[in-house]
C-alpha positions, 0 to 999 in steps of 0.5 A: 820755658815760655812760648816765643812771642807772636803779636799781630796787627789786624786792620779792616781795609775799609779806609786809610790807616788811621793814627789809632791803628798805627799806634796799635801796630807800633805797640805790637811791633815793639813788643814782638821785636823787643822780645825776639818774637814775630810780628804778623799782619792780617787783613780782616777783609770779611766785610766784602761790601766795605773792604777795598783793594785800595784801602789794603794798599793804603794800610800797607803803604802806611806801615811801610812808611812808618817802618813797621815791617811784618814777618811773612806774608799778610794773611787775608781773613776772607780767604780762610772762611773754610777753616772758620766754618770747619771750627764752627762745625767742630763745636757743633759736633761737640755740643758747644754750639747748636742750630738755631732756626729762629727767624729775624721776625721771631727774634724781633718780636721776642725783644719787643715783648721783653722791652714792653715787659721790662725784661732783658732783651738779650735773646734766648733761643728756644733751640738751644737744647731742642731735640734734633728730631724736632728740627724743621727743614728750614734755614738756620744759624749756628750759635755758640752755647755760652755758659749762662751762670758764673762769670768770665774774667778777662785777665788784661795786662792794661785794664786789670781783671775785667769781670763780665757776668755770663748772664749778660752775654747771649749765644752769639752767632758763629755761622750765618744762615748762608754758612758764612762765618762771622767776624768774632769767630774768624778772629779767634780761629785766625789768632789760634792758627797763627800762633798769636800769644799776645792780643794787643788792641784798642779797648773798644774790643774789650767786650769782644774778648769775653765772647771770644774767650768762650770759643777758645774754651770750647775748643780747648785752646790756650788763651792768649794774653790780652792787652786792651789799649785806651783809645786816642783823644784829641786835645779837647778830651774827645775821641780823635776825629777829623775835626782835630786835624789829620787822621790818616798816617799818609797825611802825616807823611804828606805834612813832612813829619819824619817817620822816626819822630812819628814812631817816637811820638806814637810810642809815648802816646799812652805808654811811658818809660820813666821820664824818657821823651826822646828815644831811638827805635832800639831803645823803644824795643828794649824798654817797651812793656805792657805794664807801661801802658796807661789806663786813661786815653792819651791826648794827641798834641801836635806841638809835642809831635813837632818837638819830638820830630825836631829832635829826630831830624837834628839827630839824623845823619846827614846822608840819611836825612838827605835820602829821607827828604828826597823820599818826601819830595817823591811822595808829595809829587814835588821835583827832586833836586839834581846835580849841583842843587842836590850837592848843595842840599847835602852839604847844607844838611848840618845847618838845615837840620837845626831847629827844623821840625818838618821836612817842609821847614827844612826845605824852606831853609834850604831855598838858597841851596836849591835856587838858581841865579838870578835870585828873585827876592821875596818882598820883605827881602827886596826891601833890604836891596835898596840903594844903600844895601846895594852899595854895601854889597858892591863895596863888600864883594871885593873884600870877600873876593880876596879872602881865603874861603874859610868860615873864619876868614870870611867872618873876619873880612866881613867884620873888618869891613863893618868896622871900617865903615863904622856899622854893625854887621847886622846892617850888612846881614840883611842885604847879604841874606837877600842877595844869597837866598832872596829871603829875609829869614835864612841860615847864617850868611857864612853857612850859606857862603860855605855851601854855595862856594866862592864863585856862586856866592860872589856872583849872587852878591854882584847880581844883587849889587847891580839890582839883579842885572848881569 
């Protein structure tokens, strides 16, 4: 029986949660949740100069918005420095590591000489097999005693078997001269202590895996399963950067993309399940596997993102969508509708969510439900309220007043009015949109009338017919 799956997301808190990191977190979350396992969060804050509490908060906020819940408390890598140091000293004691007294000047001189002579500049410490009796009373680092013959093979679930010759790897430093552990050691010790079974991360860490495997081997620990994911590129095929648009997850939240749509899109960014494009979280968790991750870099495409988000908005239940829109308004510092405006917004959801790809698009369509009399029409809509348009509204209003307030009855009354005046309904629709919403592009006038109700609808039509004067 195989061990329960444990994955982890281990960001460095030196900035926002970028889109590549968000996808890595998602893949780990999907794999753990789909296998009934555990998804852990570790903040790799060993770089004290660049790590900030603000960046940690931004990462946590980004994960929360994306809905990627982790199990247990987040682990601080820096707080575990004593444990990392302990493992390095165990390796030293067992002969898998050694004290190196070489100075930076000596190492630099070695590399310059090697370069001048056309030799490898990979540093070979003279202290590797030195007699402890010859140790000077001087600062030293602790280096891993890496094998110099043969090869290290990374059995990667995405990249396949990756072979790296051992003579291409140096004896990496484990403890600096001030006894602080290096990141490469800390990662391995933390993964082992946290019981991580699957290391799913960007392929920029692929070369690190060979070095890290040597620590596992030296300590007699079982290796995790590795899966190194290709990085995300922009539409131009170059590594995703600021020139391609938004980078931080928080920016996508501010732009009004639904989190469910972002999860769906990020899952498809480098992973596939047949021809499936639109799917739910439960489907993604059931389907996600490492074999479905491609070897080539994925290309970020805003149009595909918007298309998927449109599907998710349309499929979201009205009450849940209303809640999400309210959360978006809070997150972006906009006023949240209350009272009758909130009621109208909720009532309008079935109409608004059709073809809206983002929350701002939905809210623009909802302008009629969120506005208050007197309605101030925008320039394009105002042109519909000329003398002819106002006359049409003035004559139409009594017909609507006497109609039963159902969609069918209102449509019949409007069509009867159009036929009696020998005009097409389209000629009436423009002035009606301007009167009810102050916009030229709106939902169906009958949908708006049903949301606004009889009293408010007739009042707005009357206002417009009078030229906005009560």
